[in-house]
Phi, psi and omega in degrees: 000334177299326179297316181290326176297323178292322180291318187274007172114000179287160181277136178223145180283155176092180182290140180279137178288157178286169181297320181295321179293318179299316180295324179295318179295319178297320179294321177297320179295319178298322184283329190253342185291138177266335180277136180296326181294321178296317180293321180297317180296322180292319179294323177297321177293320177297323178296320181290336180266351192290333179281318182285319181248060185297316183295315184292315180295320181295320183283327186262328192254353187298317181296321180294320180294319178296324179294322177300317179299329182277326190259324186259049182292339184282340184254109184289334183291313181292329176297316180298318179296318181295316180295319177298319180296316177297321178297321180295323182278339182265326184290142182260006181288122177265108181274333182283143179282140181227165177291154183296327181292327183266349188298313183296313181295318181295321179295321179295318178295321179296318178299315179298319181294316178298317178297322181294312180293324177297318180296323178295319183292321186266009176299325175257111180301341179296334178296320178293320176300319178297318179296318177298323179293320180294333179292343177283345176294134181278341183301131183298322185288348176257316187289316183295311176298327178296319179296315180296320180294315180294325177296318179295322177298319179293324178296320185279317182225068187298312186297314181295316181292323176300318179297321180291318180293326182296322180272354179284133179298124178060024183295310181293323181296323177298320180289327177295334178295340180296331180291339179267002179292134181288342179274118188297327181299312180293318178299316181293318176291332173297325175297316179297321178298315181291331175298313179292325183291325187268004182290120171057034177223097186297324183296314179292323178302317180294318181296316180297319179297319181279358171268024176068034181292320183300317181296316183292317182294318179293327175296317179297317180299318178295317180296325183277358175103018178054232184292339178274001182285183185261211185292336181294320176299321178298317180296321179295318181293322177296321178294319177298321177296321177299320184286330188258331187292125178059029178230091184297326180296313179294324178298318179294319179296320179297317181289315182293334178279004180061033177277343176298322180297331181282353178277342185301315181297343179298329190257021177275112181243151181271186180287325181263106183250024181273152175072041177288138177284159180298324180293321179295319178299317180294316180299313182293326177297317178293324178296319177294322177296325179296321177295317182295328178298322183287335183239026182295142178298341180280347177288168177294142184303321181295316180293320180296315181298321181294318178293320178299320179296317180296321182292328176286318183293325181273358177089007180294318179298319179297322179294321178295319178296330176295317176298322182300321184263000181284159180256150177084006179283134179303151187298318182290327175292319178298319179297314181292327177295319179298316179296323180292313177300324180303312184281337176290328182263352187295115176080000180256111186297320181295314181293323178294321177296320178295318181297325179294336181271353182286133179243146176283147180283066180241173180234109358284161179299138178239148176301146180299327180297318181294318179296319178293319178296327175298323176290325183292321183268006177265115185289347180278349178283154179299148184298317182294327178292319179294321176297320180295320179294320177299317179296320178298317180293321177296317180292327178296325182268355184292117182054039183230080182294330176297313178294321177301316179297322179293321180294312181295327181296332179288349178264343185285148183300327186286344185246000182287130179248118183290340185271351181225158179266128180251168179296320179297321179295319177296321180294317178296320177298318177290328181294329184244021178277175181278346181275120183295326180294321175296321176302313182295311182298317180294321179296315181293319179298318179294324177297324178291334176288345180253356187300120177055036182221091183296325181299314182289331175297317178289323179295323182294339176294341180279349185290128178242142182240140174268113184278311180203168182292141176085354180247147180291152178291154178240158180287158178297324178297316180293321181294323178297315179292327177296315180293324180297321183282349181278354174074052179278193182296157182299318182298321178294315181294322178298315180298317179296319180295322177294322177296315182294318179298316179295321184295311188270351180291135179059029178218089182301330179294318178294321176300317179298317177298321181292317180286341181295332174284118187291345184270345188289312182295314176301321179296317181295315180295324179293320179296320184286323186281338182287152176261094185257179183285183184297324183292333185271356184294324179294321177297320178297318178297320179290324176295321177296320179296315180299317179293322177296321178296322177298331178280314188292320182258025181277129179262011176060030179280339177256125184296322184285341185229052172284172180302316183294318181292322178293322178291323176296323179295320178296316183295323183279314187274325187245315188096134185298316182295317178298320179298315180293324178295314178296325178297326181287349178298334182293306183289339179277351181291143186293330183278346181294312182294328179292319180290333182283351186287314184212157186293329185289130179283103180240116182226141179292333181210158181298329183294334182270007181273089185236325185246149175251145185299313181294329180291325176299325175296319180296319179297316180299326181284324188264340187299314182291318183289327178291319179300315178295320182295324180290322184278346182286144176273172181294324179295318179295322179295319177299316177299317179296321179295321178296318178297318177300315179298316179299316179297321178296318178297316179300316179297321178296318178296315179298319179297318179298315179297321178298316178296320178297319179294321178297317178298316179298320177299319178296317178296317179298318179297318179296319178295323178297317179297319177297316179300318179298316180294320179294322178298317179297316178298319180298317179297317179298317179297319180297318177299316180297317180298318180298316179297317180295320178298317180296321177296316179300319181296320178298316179298320178299315180298314178299319179298316180297319180296314180297323180296317180295318180297316181295324178297319181293316183294323179294327179286323183281335182244090181263346184229160179164168180254128185256009186287330183286339181296320181294339179284341178294132180262164180295330180295320179296322178296316180295324178297316177300319179297319179295319177298320178299316181295321180295318177298322178297320180294317180297320179299315180298317179299315179298321178299317180296313179297323179298316180295324178294318180294321177302316181295318180295318178299318179298318180295317179295320178299317180296318180295321179296318180296320182294325182286335179083178184288342185260332187256159173083188183263140180279103183254029185296316183294319179298319179295321179297320179296319181296320181296316180297319177297321180297316181293323181294318180295321179298317181294319177298321181294321180292322179293318180296320178298318180296317179297320181297318181295316180296321181295318179299315181299316182296321180298317179299318182291324179294316181296319180294324181288324181292334180279344183280157183274330183245141178285152180236169181286336182289336185294323179295320177299319182294323179294320178298314179297324182295318180294319177300317180297321181295321178293317179296322180293324178297317178298316180297325182294319179294319178297322180295326177295317178299318179298323178297318180295315178297326179296320179298318179298316180297325179294320177297316177299318181296321181296317179294320178296319181298315180295320178297316179299317181298319180295316180296321179295321178298314179296323179297317180297320178297315179299319179297322180295317180295320177299317180296318178298317179298318179299318180296316179297319179297318178297321179295318179296319178299318178297319179295318177298320180294321178294320181294318178298320180297317179296317179299317181296320181292322179295317178299320180297321179293321178296322177296319180295332178275359176095007179276150177272129183233128178275135176280172180293326178296318180297319181294320179296319180295319179296319179295323178296321181294319179296320180296320180295319179297319180296323178295321179295319180297320180296323179293000000 
């Protein structure tokens, strides 16, 4: 114990040991002590020395401390001391105050020492696995030091530790559990740990996101008070930025999870925005950055458009515009809000239209665009704010021809309102102000109003400006060239040259207007040919580009400035090689590549604000074609023009043929439809014709039969008395017709009943056949009766049909005779036959009544037979089922007997193998027979 008193600060006699010796003794005690208390005290002492003697403890005690983590898992106190000691030797945070001269060197040494110890610790990946396992302990004294230690390891050797955690089973999931810890200290440090873990590692970012990180982080932000929250909200926002920035998968997951809608309440600000805390400014700044990450121009166009749509639909864009127009908002938040709104509306027509409709809360209300442009051309506003407004205006006009037309329209004479300030007036004012930065911003903004819009380029040529009293107005194009020739600041001239290049590119009419001023071409050639200083080289390059555009887009409408004459002028005054060299000054400028990186204008100082992002695209597009155009000879140009004309003619011919083919395709399709409809109609007509032909043929056959019958009757009956025909009255004829109809109905009914009985007889016959000679009821007599009845009915039916035919013939003849004026001999015969028929019909009617009675009796017999058969069939089915069940039981018994015999046989065989005597069944049967014989003898 004296040893520990000396270590922990107690007084001891004799010379004091050095720090290295003390640490060595403590390490020996940790390694050799068998008592847990002694090891715990030694580790506690190492922890107290680890900050002062960081190098010694790290080199001598690290292995012992790792061994403690592996072996003493049951004691949370010693684990906490070991983890704290490891954290002290690995962490690079210098808490002690040092002199400024020593601060930098000491920090560098500490960083090197921390990286060295971290590398030693992670040489064995099992150490990281051990640490992840310890993080599952709920004990505060183990979990909290473990979180801090793993965070320090990630800070020093992030890539290596990320790789180990990534391949560890459930490694990331264990760390995500820290966010659910009820102790805020562990949860907050867990946020810092996840920040370090997700840096620059897309795979871990995806795993963390799919572990429900977005839901948990947004819940924490809401619980902590959103933008009014503290440092915890900032840590959550930083982690969200890590997960979403440059990670399209997580961005899509964030959008599909409807988390964009949960961002809207963050930006709800009140009327009184004074006195924002520094933490609130930081939180809101990070929240705006989070919105920008989702709609950044570097994202894929489809993903950006989808997020922009969601932000408009959920009201987030409207909330941002409210902040934009609010009063008392800090300048840096206002600047970042402008940049955020810019990217939310960039390229989205719906969002751009909404932004155009936003008005500032002023009296009278002014459009938000006008208010922002007033800030851009005001030199007293902060530089970053003016850059943000320019970016917002560029994004508003990006792929927005409607907005471009509205801006240009405010400059036209017919739409100018003297009582209000318009966007066009502000741009013109900035273009010709004394502030060079305003000149540049206004020129670039006006160039974006003309970007890829030939109509607005031509419309802008109509703009006239009043320079001073008593002088005629000049065009905007002329005024720009006048200011350019006056030798203003470089920034102003660069802005005007970019505007002119954008304006006249791909617009031959604008090129003609520019060349129509006799002073423009001499000024450009003079600028290009002079040997000026380093600052003027960019202006020379832009002048060369402007002159090259005049050559490339020249339609040769001006005789003095045709393509050929301009090229000759370049060759004489400048030289082709010199011209191309000056043209290359643009892309070689150091600020050109910076502006080409991203659309947002970000410059460290106003003096470096020279290039616009969209203009760099134009330069890249035109530099090569202008160089080729300058070097081409007139013959080559003529050939190219001829080739172009030929190609145009060829394209026109191809277009005509395409149109002809389209028309022919339409006609063919129409004809196909007509053919299909005609084919259908033809098939229908053919079917109808076939039916009509068959009907005609039937009528012909009937007519021929009747004709033959009438011919025979007329030959056999040449004489007769016709006086009785006249005696037949109309009432008798009608009575005969009614009797005929009744007989037809009875005949039809009998036919139907006959078919039903035939079917029933067939069913009974089939059932009788299925039952066989031994089963069922013997229905032979019943069947015989049915057959006899069937034959009788058939004979009656044939007789009735014959009578009906004869009666019809007689009726026809009677009717024909009654219409004649003179009596004939055949009529008397017909009357006799009619009487005979009536008597025969009466007889047949009585027979039919008898048949009906016999049919009723047969039906009763059939019903009783059918019920008997059904009962017998049911009993038969039951018996068959019982037989099947018995067969199954018998088969099962046989199987059991066979198994039992097999077992008995195997047991007997084993007894024989063991040397036991076993009697077979034959021996047992013989012995039983002998015993029976003896018993019989005794009885005798």
